[in-house]
N, C-alpha and C positions, 0 to 999 in steps of 0.2 A: 504494500500500500504506500503510495506516494502522496503525502499530504499537500495541501494547497495553503498558502499563506497570503492573505490580503495585507500587503506590507507598505509601509511608508519609511523609506530609508533615512529620513530626517528625524524619525521618532526613536528615542532611546529604548523604549519598551518594545517597539516593533523589532529593532535590531537585536535586542536581548532574546526575544522569542525565536527569531530566526537562528541565532547562534545556538540556543538550546536544542532546537530541532537538529541542526547539523552535528552538534556534539553527541547527540543520541543516535547518530548514524543515518538520519533521514536526509534526503535530497529533495526538498519541497519544490513544487512549482510555485514561483513567485509572481503574484499579480500586484503590480504597483497601481493600486486603485486610484491614485490621483491622475495617472496617465491613462488608465483604462478603467473608468468607473463602471461598477456593476449597474445593471438596469434595475428599475423598481421591482421587476419580477424576480430577478436574481436575489435582490435584497430580501424579498418576501420569503424566498426559499431558505436563505441564510437564517432568517428569524425563526423559522420552523425548526431548523437544525439546532439552533442555539437554545430554543425554548425561552425566548425573550420577546419583549415588546419592541415596537418601532422606536419608542422613546428611549429605551435602554441602549439602542444602537447610536444615539446621537451624542455628539460632543457639545455639551451645553455652554462651554466657555469660548467657542468659536464666535467671531464677530457676526457671522451669518445667522447664528441662532437668535441673537438679539434683533438684528436688523430685519429679519423676516418674521419676527414675532412668533417664533416656533414654540414659545411657552404657552400658547393658547391651547387650553385643554380640549377645546371643541374640534381641533384638527384631527382628522381621521388617520389611522395607520397608513392608509393608501396615500394620503396627501403628504405625510411625513416621509414615506419611502420615495415618493416622486421627488421631493425636495432634496433628499440625500443623493439621489441619482444625479440631480442637476448640480449639486454642490457637494462633491465627495469629501471635502475637508470636514464635513459634519459627521462622517462615519467614524465611530469608535474603532480603534485598532489596537493590535492586530487581531485578525480573525483567522483561525486555522480550521480547515476542513479536512476530515479524514473519513473517507467513505460517506456514510449517511449522517455522521456526527460533526458538530462544529463546536468550537470553544473560543471565547474571547481571551486573549493572552494578557490579562490584567489580574494578577501578576503572570509573568511568562509561564510559570510552572502549571498554571491552570489548564494548559493545553495537553499536558501529559495524560489526563484522564481519558481523552478520546483516542489516544495512541496505543493504549494497552489492551 
């Protein structure tokens, strides 16, 4: 099984998660999601695999979160996922996918549970 990592090379946590995978002998497929953003449909699939909500996938400290008024609780999951697809900086990272499972690498060791 070759895991997939949605990675931001400028993020220390993302780099640490990638290093952890490599140190454990994995050669993951790297998707730099800022260059190749996942679609809203792909994000919905990731949410299912993660067992999380659309809001859980959002980086609330990014300027877009405030400027787009994404704290509005009336926004649907679909609307939030479409926004993340258009503004991928909003996506929490890193996300590692292994088979049908996914984990958010915060902390990096959290991804180990889907690899065993």
